[in-house]
N, C-alpha and C positions, 0 to 999 in steps of 0.2 A: 864294786857294783858298776855295771855298764849303764850309762844314762843317755837316753835319746829323748829330746823334748818334743813333741806334737802338742783300926777298930778293935774291936775286941776280938780275941781269938782263943780257941780252946786247944787246938792241936797245931803244932809247928814242928815239922821234921824235914830232914832231907829225903827226897824221893829216892827209891831204889832204882838201879839201872835195868832191872828186868821189866818185862812187859806187865802193865797193870791195866785195869779197865775201869772207866767211869770216874768223872770228876764233879758229879752233882754237888752243889753247895760248897765247892772248893775254889780257892784262888791259887794261882802260881805266883810266887815272888822271886824276882831275880835281883838279889841284893847289891851286886857289884858288877862293874864291867869285867867281862872275861871274853876269851876267844873260844871257850869250849863248854860253856854252860848253855843248855838248851833243852827243850822238850819236843820230841817228835810225835805227832799225832798219826795214828795208823787206822784210818777208817776201813770198814770191811769192804767197801767198794770205792773205786776211784775212776769214774767214767769221764769221757769227754763231756764238756759243758758248753751248751749254747746259751745258757743264762745262769745266773747265780744270785744269791743273797748271802753275804758274809757279815756276821755280827760278832762283836766282842765287847767286853768291858775292860777298860784300861786306865791306869794312872801312872804318871812318871814326872819326877821333878827335873829330869835332864833337859838342858837347853840345846844340846847337840842333836844331830840327826841320828835315827836308828830305825831298824825294821820292827814293825808291829806284827806282821804276819807274812810268812814267806812260803810260797809253793813253787817248787822247781820241777821241771820235767826234763826228759832227755833232749828235747828240742830247745828249751829256753830256761836259763836259770832264774829268770824273772817271769815265769809263766803267769803267775798271779801273786802280787805282793802289795801290801800296804806299807808305805815308808814315810816316816815323819821327816820332812825335808827342811823345815824351819819351824819357828815357834808357832806360826799360824798357817802352816801348809802341810797337808797330807797328800801324798801322791799315790794314785792307783797305777800300778804297773800291769799291763797286759802284754806280755811278750816284749817286743821292742818299742812299745808305745807307752809314754808316761802321760797320765791325765791328772793335772794338779788341781787341788781344791783348797781354797782359803777357808779355814774352819776355826772355831774357838781354840785358843792355845791350850795345849796339853799342860796339866799341872797335877798336883797331888790329890785332887778330887777325882774319884772314879767317875767315868762317864761311859755311856753306851754309844758305840759307833757301829753303824751299818753302812754297807755299800751294795748297791744293786747294779747289775748289768744284764743286758740281753742283746743277742747277736743281730736280731732282725733289723733294728734301727740303730744299734750301737749305743743305746741310751745308758748313761751312767749317772747315778744319783747317790749322794751321801746323806746319811741321817745321823744327827747327834742328839741323844736323849729324846728321840722321837720326833725331832724337828727336821724338816727336809731342806736340803741345799737346792741351789739351782741345778738344772740338768745340763749335762754335757754329752758329747758324742765321741766314741772311740772304738776301734776294732769292729766296725760294722761288718757283718757277714762272716766273722771269724768264729773260732771255737777255742776254748781253753782245753789243752790236751790233758788226757788222763794218765793214770799210772805213774804219777810223780810222788814227790816227798813234801810233807807238810812240816814246817818247823816254826816253833815259837821261841823267841829269845835271841835269835840270830838272823842275819840276812845271808842267803845262800848265793855264792858265786859259782857253785857247781852243785849238782844234786847231792844233798846230804853233807855239804862241807863248803870249803872256801870262805870260812868266816873271818870277819874283820873286827877286832876288839873295839875299834872306834865306832862301829855301827851296831854293837850289841845293845840289847834292850835292858834297861835298869828300871824296875818298877814292879807293878802288879798287873796281872791279866787274868780274866775269868770269862766264863760263859761264851766260849768260842763255838759258834755254830755256823755251818755252811749248808745252804739249800741248793738244789739243782734247778731252781726257778726263782722268779722275782716275787717276793712277798708283797701283799697289798699294803698301802699306808696304814690301815687299821691294824693289820697283823704286826707290822713293824712297831707301831706304838705299843701294842700289847706286849710284845717281846721286851721292849725297852723298860717297861714298868714292872716286870717281875722276872726273877731268876729261874723259875721252875716251870716255865712253859715247855711244850713239846720241843725237842731239839731238832737240829737240822737233818735233812735227808741224806747228806753226805757225812758231815761231821756233827755228831750229837754229843755235846759236852758231858751229858749224864752217863754215856755208855761207851764212848770211844776208847779204844786201846791206845796206850801211850808208853813211851820209854823216856827216861831222863838221863842227862849227863851233867856233871859239874855241880855248882852251887845253886841249886834250885830248891826252894822251899814250897811245901804245900800247907795251906792254912784253911781253917773253916771260914767261910764267907758269911759274916754276920750282917752285911749290908743289904742283903736281898730281901725283897718283899714277895709275898706269895700272891 
């Protein structure tokens, strides 16, 4: 990775390697560190973005650093990434810029994390379980390049690969949604309180196509509220 600083279950099985569609009411579990276990999300469209809201639910007992969400383009392997850099820090990567945020420490309790960004003012905000962080500024006037690759479970050092076992995700992730605009505070709060809200305009967890590799499990998510 290049760094520049500025419950109960009903079903549990290994996912197939062929394309599948839709993960509504499901969680992905990455049980062990590996260099080859991941899920690639394949949205129907992948445009350039001048704004976005990225939300997911996650839990992990790992104290080391790891990638939570990795989007790589042909221009930048860290085009858009969430990276847990320390116990109380999650970094937003936007190309060659790192925007660090001190947030509640990741642990075995599932929490809802959102991050918003818009190009006009470069404003970046994190939300944890519906509560807002302070605002920061990064990549003002830029865009997130489209036509890249979305990966869960690994951090990409090249498009679709370059994985490092020491930065692999171990834990559970669900409800990954990406919008092409900034959601309002009330919309983010509503999304954080229920798992079955309308999904993102780019990545919609309920309908997105995906492929899996390695030791990844799919489980019914019984922690959601309607």
